[in-house]
N, C-alpha and C positions, 0 to 999 in steps of 0.2 A: 449581758447577752451578746453573743458574737453576731456580726453583721450577716445579712443574707449573702449567699454565694453570688458572685458576679464575674463578668468578663470585661476586660478593658484592653483592647488592642488598638493602637493609634494608626492603623492602616485598614483600608477597605479590603475585603476579601476579593480575590481575583476569580471571577466566575469562569474564566477560561484557563484556569491553572491546569497544567499537565504534569502528572506525577512522574518522577524518575523511577520506574520499576517499583521496587519494594521499599523505597526510602522512608516513606511515612510510617510503614509498619515497623521498620528498624528503629526509627526515632521513638515511636510509642513504646516499644519494648524496653529501650534504654531508660526512658523517662519514667517508666512505671516503677522502677526500683527505688527504694527509699534513699533519700539524700543523693539522688542521681544528678550528674552534670553531663551535658552533651554539647558539643560544638559543631556548627554547620553553617549553611548559607541562608541569607535573610528571607527570601521569598518562600522557601520551604518551611521556615520557622513560622511565618505568618499563617500558612495553610494548616500547619500542625496545631497552632493555637485554636483555630476554629474547629478543627476535627476533634481536638481534645475536649473542647467545651461541649461539643455534641455528645461525646461519650460520657462525660462526667460533669454534671451541672454544679458540683461542689468546687470545681477548679477555679482558682484565682490566678489571673494572668495580669501582670503589670510591668511597665517599663520605666516608670518614674516613681521614686520613693515619695515625693511630695504628693503626687496624685494618689498613691496608695493611702497615705495618711489622711488626705482629705476625704477620700471615698469611704473609708471605714470610720471616719470621725474620731481619730485617736486624740487623746487629750493633748492640747498644745499644738495641733497640726497647723493652726493658722497663726502661730507665733513666728514671725520671720527670723527670730534668732534661736529657735529651738534646733537641737541637733536631730534633724529629721531622719538621718541615716540610722542613728542608734535607736530612735523611736520605733521605726518600722522594723528594724532588725529584731528588737525584742518582741514585737508583735508576731512576726513570722515564726519565731522559735517556739511560741506557745502552741502546743498541740491542740489546745481547746478551740483554736480558731479554724481548725479544719485543714484539709489538704490545699496546697497551692502549687502553681507552676509559674516561675518567674523567667522572663525573657530578657537577656542582655543583648541588644541588637547592635550590629555594626561595631563590635569591639575590635577596632583595627589599629588604634594608636595606644601604645603602652603608656606613654607619658600622660595622655589624657585620662587614664584610669587611676592615677594616683591623686590623692587629695590630702589636705591638712585640715583637721578639725580641732578647734580649741577645746580645752577642758571645760570651759564655760562659755557658751555662745553669747551670753549676756555680758559682753565686755564694754566697760566704759572707757572714756578717753584716758582716765588715770587708773585703769584696771590693773590688777596685780597678778592675773593668771597668765601663765605661759601657754605654749601650744605643744601638741604632741602630733607627730606625723601618723596618719592612718592611710590605708590603701583600700580602694573600693572592694577588692576581693574579701576584705575582712567583714564587710557588711552583707555578704552572700551567705546566709546561714546554711550549715549542713545539719539537717535534722530529718527524721524519718517521715515527717508529714509534708515535705516539700521537695521540689526538683528545680534545677536551674538549667536553662537552655541558652547557650551562647552562640551567636552568629558572628563570624569573623572571616576576613580575607587574609589574615596574617596568622600563620601557624604558631609562631613564637608567642603571640599574644594569647591565642587560645590555650596554649600549654600553661599559662599562668592560672587558668581556672579549672582545667580538666586534665586527666591523665591521657597518655598517648592513645590508649585503646578506647577512649571515650570520644575521640574525634571522628566525625563522619565526613569524609571528603566528598564534596559534590562535584562529580565529573561533568564535563561539557555535555549538553544535550545532544543526542545523536540526531542524524538527519531525519529519521522516522518521527521522533518526538517533535522536532522543529517543524516538520510538515504538518503534523497534527495541530500544533499551536497556531501556525499560520492559517490553516483552514478555519479554525475557530474564530480567529480575529477578523479575517477578511470575508468569510461567508461567500456571498455571491460575487464578490470582487475578484475571487481567485480565477486565474485563466482557465478557460473551458476546453483547452486543446489536449487535456490529459497529460500535460508536461509535469515533470517533477523538477525541483530546484534544490541546489545545495545551500540550505539555509541554516546549517548547524553552526551558528556563530555564538560566541561566548558573551556577547553583550547582554544587557538586561533583556530578558526574553520578550516580555510583552512590549517593551519600548521599541525594539527592532521591528517586530511585526506591525506595531502601530504606525511607525514611520512609513512602511510600505503602503499601508492602507491609506494614510493621509495624502501621500504623494499621488497615489492612484486617483484619489478623489479630486484633488486640487489642480493637478497638472496633466490629467488624463494619461498618467504613466502606468503601464502594466507592471505586473510583478516581475516579468522577465526584464523589462527595460530598467526597472529600479535596480535589480541585482547586477545587471550589466554596468550600470553607472557606479554602483558600489564597488565592484571589483576593479573598474577602471580607476576610480579614485585611489584604491589601495595600491595600484601600481604607480600612478603618476604623482601622488601627493604624500609620499612617505616622509618627506621632510617635516611634516607636522608632528611626527612621532619622535623627533630628535630632542625636543625640549624636555626638561624635568626628567632626565634619563633615570635617575635613581628611583624615581617614584612611579614612572610609567612603564618601565620595562620588566616589572615583576612577572607579568603574564602577557607576553607580546601579542599573541593572537587575540585574546579577549580585549585588550586595550586598543588594538588596531581596529577591531570591529566597532567599538564604542566611538572612537574618534572619527572614523570614516562616516559612520552614520550621522554623527554630529555635523560634520562638514557639509554633507549633502543637504540635510534639513536646514541648517543655518543659512546656506546660500539662498535657499528658497525664501525663508523668512526675511532675510536682509532686503531682498528685492521686492517682495510682496507686501511687507509690513515693517517699515523701518522703526516704528515706535516700539514694536515688540522686541526688535534687536537691541534697541537702546535700553529697554528695561532689563533684558538679559545681561547686558554689559554691566549695569549697576549691580545686579544681584550676584554677579560672579565674585564680588569683593567681600560679601558677607559670609558668615559661617554657613556651612552648607545645610544645616538643619535649623528649622524654626525661623525662617525669614519672615518678619511681619510685613504684611501688605502696606501698612501705613509708612514704613521706613523707605520704601522704594519708589515713592512718588517724587517726581521732579517738576520744575516749572513747566517743562515741555509736555508732561503727560498727566498732570494732576486734574485737568479738566476734560480729558479724553475718555473714551469708553474703556476704562481700566479693567473692568471685569472681563471684557471680551479679549483684551490683550493677555491677561493671565490664562484664559482658556486656550488661546492659541499656543502659548508656551507649554501648557500642560499637554495638549493634544500631540505635540511633537516630542514629548518626553524630555523637554529641557528642564521642566520643574515637575514636582509631584505634590499632591495635596496631602494634608494631614487631617486628623479628625476635627481640628479647628479650621474653619474656612478662611480665616485671616492669616494663616501661617502656611509657608511653602518650604519644600526641601529641594535641593539641587544635588545631582550626582557630582562627586568630587572631580571626575574626569571632564565633565561638562564645564565646570568652573575653570579648570586648568586650560582646556582648549579655548575657552572664551577669552581668558586673559592673554593667551599667546596671540590670538588674533588681534586683540587690542594693541598689543605690543608692536605687531607688524604694521598696524595702521597709525601708530603714534598717538594713541588715545588713552593710554594707561593713566596718565596724570589727570586728565579731565575727569574720568570716572572715579578715580581714587579720591579726588577732592570732593566730588558729589557725595560719595559714600561717607566720608568723614563729616561733611556738613550735615547730612541727614541724621547721622547718629548723634552728633553733638547737639543738634537742635532738639532732638526727641528724648535724649537721655535725661530722665528727671532728677530733681534734687533729692536729698536724702530723707525727706519726711517719711513717716511710717506709711502714710496713705499711698506712696509711690513705690512701695517695696516690690510688689508683684511685677510692675513694669520694669523696674531695674533688673530684676531677676531674668525677665524675658530677653532683655537687650544685652546682658553682660557678656555672653559668649561672642557676640558681634563686636562689642567694644574691646574685648581682650584681643581679638584678632587684629584690631587696628594697630596694635603694637608693632607689627611687621609691615605696616603700610604708611610709613612716614612720607608726608607730602613735601613739596618744595616751596611754594609761595608763603610769604610771611603770614598773611591772613589765615590761610589754611593750617599753618603750623600752630598758630594760637588756638584754633579750634581743636586741633589734635592734642595739644598739651592739656587743654581743659577736659576733653573727653577721657584721657588717660587718668587724670586726677580724680574725676568722678568715679570712674571704674575702679580705681585703687581704693577709694573710700568704701565702695560696696564690698570689695574683696576683703578688706580689713574687718568690716562689720560682720561678715559671714565667717570670720575666723580662718581666713586663707592668707597667711603671711607671704607665701611664695609669690602669688600673683600680685598682691598688694605692693610688695617691694619692687618687682619688675616694672609695673605700671607707673608707680610714683617716681621711681628713679628716672625713667625716660621723660616724664613730665617735668621733673626738676631740671634736668640737663637742658631741655629746650627752653624753658623759661629763664634760666640763667643766661643763655645765649641771646634771647630776645629782649629781656628786661633788665638783666643784671642781677647780682646776688641779693640786693637789698629791697627789691620790689616786693610788694605784699603778696602777689600771686606766687612768686618764687618761694617766699617764706612758707606759704601754705603747702607747697609741694614738698619742701624740706621737712615740714612737720609731719606730712603724710608718710614720708620715708621713715621717719622716726617711729611712728606708730606701728608700721609694719615690722620693724626690727624688734620693737618691744613685744609685739604679739608672738614673734618667733622665739623670744627668750634670749636674744642677743644683747644682754644688758650693757656690756662695755661699749659696744658700737652705738647703742641707743643713747647712752650717757654722753658720748662725744657729740652726737648730733643735737641733742637737746641743749647742751651747754652752748654750742655754736648758735643754735636757734634763739636761745634766750638772750644771749649777748647782742646779736644782730637786731632782734625785735626790740629790745630795750633801747638800743641806740637810735634806731630808725623810727619806731612807733611810740616809744615811751615805756617806762618801767611798769606803768599801771594799765597799759593797753591789754584788752582781753587775750590776744594771742600770746603776749609776753607772760601773762599769768598762767595760761594753759601750759606753756613750756616749763614754767617753774613747777607746776603741779605734776607734770609728767616726769620731770627730773626727780622730784621727791619720791614718786612711785618706783623709779629705778633704784634709788638708794634703799628703799624698803625691801625690794626683792634681793638686794645684795647683802642684807643684814646690817646696813649702815644706819642704825637707829637714831643716833644723835643728829646726823645730817638730815635725816628724814623729818624729824620733829622741827628743826630750825626752819626748813623751807616751808613746811606745811603751816607753821605759825605765821610766816610772812605772807603766804598766799591768802590765808583766811583773813588776815587783817586788811590787806589791800582790797580783797573782794568785798568785804563788808563796807569799806569806805567808798568804793567806786560803784558797786552794783547794788548794795543794800543787803541787810541781813537775811532777807527772805528770798533772794535770787537763787535759782537752782544751783548755779556754780558755787555760790557761797555755802549753801547747805551741803554740797558735795565735799567741799574743803573741811567743813566742820566734822562731817562723818569720817573722813579719812584721818583727821587728827585724833578723833575719839577712838578710832580703831587702833591707832598706833599706841595710845595710852593704855587701852584695854588689853592688848596682846603682850605688852612688855612692861616690866616693873619700872618704877621711877629710878631705881638704881641702874638698870640696864640702859635706860635712856641717857643717863649722865655718865655712862662709862664705868 
């Protein structure tokens, strides 16, 4: 039996939404066609989700494949190693499951939309399966019972998913629409002198209007005074726009509006509530989506009125809420502006170290029970790759964090991230501890596992030989890490068709594990199974050449 129709949109509906002319009708027309795909801007897409749900109760809207799998209780949805993309893709293609509408929101970064999925997500340390590259677009089914709606600020990315004539360009809100939005947001706070204002800015619409409202409330600032200050900042503080030129100058007017609004609001927060400014400083280093509340507490704010601080930042549009009250989002330009301010104040290193400390402290170990938490924190840990700190103590935490994140990426069948993270961890640990330290050897082993997962057998063989020799010399030939390296090397020989060398190593590993760990230890049993598999697949003659 197929599940009941449902709606899942991870954003609240904006009751003050102002439609751009006939845009929603245009979107509805395009999305009504079988196997349709449409690209546009985020806030419009959210409104379309709700209006579509009102029109058609059979509609399924989802933004996360795992959330879809959990919601419809697909077989294996709670298995952390299942290929959930393929699982949901197969379900969506089945016309018996009814009509659906899928939203791909904020598809702005082409690199972030590529992924690598292993042939078999259930990969063991000595596993023999390689990996095959896949792209997110391949998991967006084209079938007559479904439609895909893409929101993007980058046209080139949108064209990866839709044809040119399926792109709906959202033009800046005109002054009349902006006036209407402002009146909805401000209500009685609007000036009563009959004045009109030029408020047709390209910043997030509700956020700009909300800043006007909050400053009017907290500083007795009229709408006219706020706008005068806004345009004054635009003239006097244009230096703020000079940084990150390649990223910020894509749409000068829109970005100017966002940054100037940020500057006015932040100046007020900084002087009125320093703890909120500190919290924003820390949050600016995390991935902009899904920032856990538990990760951004520091010694200075952990006993303070934390909920009130988050509410302050939300009210000024520095952060936004998700359907999970413990997770927050930040606009990309707010993060960029915040980090630039920290750079000018000489505080980047301070908050970078705090960010790494919080992540390293909270990133859990690899037990199955911690899988959901690791999944939640991985995007933030991956971002730490570009945030290398300076002090030795913080560098040690950074290397540990990258190692743990690499392990998660490997376990998820993602060799690209696993290799990048583990290589950086290895290089730092070599510098800090030397080549023969146990932590360094662990990072080297992690690099090896990443190359094995990618199917780079020659490179993996070189690493494992080096690892095995060093571990044997430093830790002993029968040390568990040494035996693991030998088992991994045997797996490499197996994948290259070197059957005799495979058998010889597997016999050695099995014998030493029996002696050191006992016959019933899981590692010993794995060695026995590997050797049995080798004998079973190839004849005695082949094994002996």
